[in-house]
N, C-alpha and C positions, 0 to 999 in steps of 0.2 A: 078250116085249119087255123089254129091259133098262131099269133105272131110272137108268142113267147119263145125265147131262146132257151130250149131245154137240152141239157147235156146229161149223159149217163157216164158215170165212172164205174165200170164193171170190174168184178174180181171175186176171188174166193174170200179174201179178207179173213184168213184163218191163222192167226187173229189179225185184227187191224193194228197197225203200228203208227208211230209218229210220222213216218214218211208218207203214208197214206193220208193222214190228217193234214199234213202240210199241203199236199196237192188239193185236197178238198177246199181248204181255206183260200188258196190262191185262185181257184176256179170261180168262187162265189161272186167276185166283182165283175166277172166277164159274162156270166150267164144269168138269166132271170131265175132259173131253177136248175139245181143240180140233184140228180137222183143217183145215190150210191146203190148200184145194182149188185146184190149179193147172189152169186151164182151157186146153185145147188149142183155140185159135181162130186158125187160119192166116190168116183174113181180115184180121187186125190187122197182118200182116207183122212178126212178132216178130224181135227181134235174137237172142234165145236160143231154142233148141228147148225143148219141154216138159221133156225129160229134164234139160237143163242148168238150167232154172229150178228144178225139183224138187231137184236136187243142191245148188244155191246156197242154197235156203231151208233144206234139211236141215242144211247146214253152220252156218247162222245160228241155228237153234233147237235145235241138238244138246243143249245143257245145260238145256233147258226141259222140266220134267216135265209130262206130260199133253198135249204137242203132237206131232202127227203131220203129215206132208206126203204128199199123194196127188194124182195127176192124174186128171182126168175130162174127158169130152166129152159133149155132149148136154145134156139138161135137168138143171139143178142139183137139182131136187126128186127126180129119179130117183136121182141119186148119193146124196142124203141118205137116201133110203129104203133103199138098199143097205147103208149104214153105220149106220143107226139114229139119225141125227141129226134134231133137231127145230128147231134154231135157226140162222138165217143171221146172220152178222156182216157189217156193211157200215160203211165209214168215210164220213163226210160232211165234206168239206173246206169247202164253201161252200154257200150257199143254192142256187146253180145245180145242185149235185149232187142236191138233195133231190127235185125233181120226177121225175127219171129213176128214182132209187132207190125213191121211193114207188110209182111205177107198177110197178116190178119186184117190190116186196114184195107188192103187191096181186095181181099175176098169180101169183106163187108160192103165195100163200095160196089162190087160186082153184084152182090145179092140185093142191094138197094142203092142205086146211084145218087139218091138224095142224102146219103149218110157221109159225113166227113169225120176223120179222126184227127184229134189235136194231141200232140205229145208234150208232156211236161217233164222237165228235168227236175229231180228232187233237189232240195238244199244239200249242200256238200256233206253236212253231218249225217245225212240219211242216204247217201248215194250207194251204199253197199247193202242197205237193209232190205230184207225180204221176209215174208211170213215164215217161209221154210227155215230160214236162218234163225229167226226169233225162237221158233219151237225147238230147234236143235240145241241152241245155246242154253235155253231155259231148262230143258229136261236133262242137260248135262251139268247143271249147277251154275251156269254163268249169270253175271249181273246184267240185267236189261234196263236198269234205271236210266231214264232219259230217252229211251228208245221206244217204249210202249207206255200208254196211259196207265196210271195206277190201278184203275178198275180192271184193266185187262190183265195186269200182273196178278191181281187177286183171283181172277177167274182161272188163270194158268195154275196158280197154287192149289186151287180146289181140284182141278183135274189131276195134278201131280199127287195130291193126297189120296184121291180115289184110286189111282193106279197102285199106290203103295198098299192100300187096303186090299185091293184085288190080288196083289202078289202074295200077301201074307195069308190069304185064305187057302 
């Protein structure tokens, strides 16, 4: 077994936003390697495919040493075992997040007692931000400047344009 401290920051990331990137950047000095694990969960009806999300995140973290992006499906603890990770990174925006995240942390520890979960609070300016809210605000015409990377805004615009074309047909 490697002595590298490998952490996984799992999520749907549909799409990634500045709150996610803030947590990524703050994890990097703590761990030898951070893997952003993009979960393939079609039940959430994602706007972007897993491949598109992986590509967008890779574009955003390209200059960050020690950060990798991979997709996975199934149990997170199985994915972690495959890559030799022992720490799960989770962001907590509000108290309402805690109960669910705490249950998940305990279940993951039960599934693999070597796994620990570390919670990060986002910067205040991102404390309310979620991918669901980003999509909702964007598709209703709201301004997301400063909340998502420019490349992600461009991808959202492409999706919005494709939807308009589909509605016109």
